[in-house]
N, C-alpha and C positions, 0 to 999 in steps of 0.2 A: 604897199601901198596896190600895186599891182595884182596881187593875190586876192585881197580883200574884193576888189574889184570883179576879180575872174569869179571868186566864190558869191558873190550876189547876183551877178548876170547868171551863172548857171543855176542856183536857185529860183529865181523869177523865171527862167527859161522852163524849168521844170514843172513848175504852178501851172503855167502855158500851156505846156503839153498835154498835164493831165486833166486841164479844163476842157482843151479842144477834145481830146478823146474821149472823156466822161462825156460831154456835150453830144457829141456824135451817138454814144452809146445810147443815153437817155433818148434822144430822137428817134434812134430804132427801136427801142423799144416801145416807146407810144405810138409808134406806125404799126407795130406787129400788133398790138393789144385792139388797136380801131380795128386791123383787116380781122383780127380772128372774132371780135364782139360783130362783124357784120357776117361772118361764113353761118350758115344753117346749122341749126343743132343737132341732125343727123349726122354731119362732120365731127363734131365735137364728141358724140355719143360712141363713136366709132373708135376713136383714140383710148388707150388707156390713161387711168386715172393719174395726171400729173407729168404725162410724159411732155405734152406740150410746154409746159412752164421748163421744165427739166431743157428740151430743147432750145426755149429761147434764151433763158438763163446762160447755159452753156458755150451757145454760138455768140452770144453778145460779147461774154467774158473773154473768149477767144478773140474775137475781133478787137476788144479794147487793148489786149496784152499786145497782139499785132501791130497796132497802132501807135502805143506808146514805145514799142520796142524801134519800130519803123522810124517815126518823128525820130528819137532820140538818137538812135546811130547816124541818119542821114546829116542831122545839123551839128552834131558834136563832129562829125568826121571832118565836115568842112569849115565848122568854127575852129578845130585845132590848125589847119591848114592857114587860113586869115589871120588867127590872131598873133601869128609869129610876125606877118608882114606888118599888121596895123602898128605891133610895138616896134617894129624896127623904125617904121614911120615918125614914130612920135619922139624914140631917143635922138634918132639922126635929123632930126630938122631943129 
């Protein structure tokens, strides 16, 4: 029973992590698009074809990966510490 609860909670937590990380990346990409649309055409003419898209896509993907790994490691590290305390409280009460 405890394994099932743990499995479901880890699944829900991973869904939340993905939703948060990719929501932040979507917001960042939207902000970059708005900023680039306000730039003068002379700035866009100087850049090589596709370089801005490549920079935006690769940087935001790296940010998403960092957010996912960072959230994942911090929360799971703390969750593993507290799950034994919670389990002990439930069993011995």
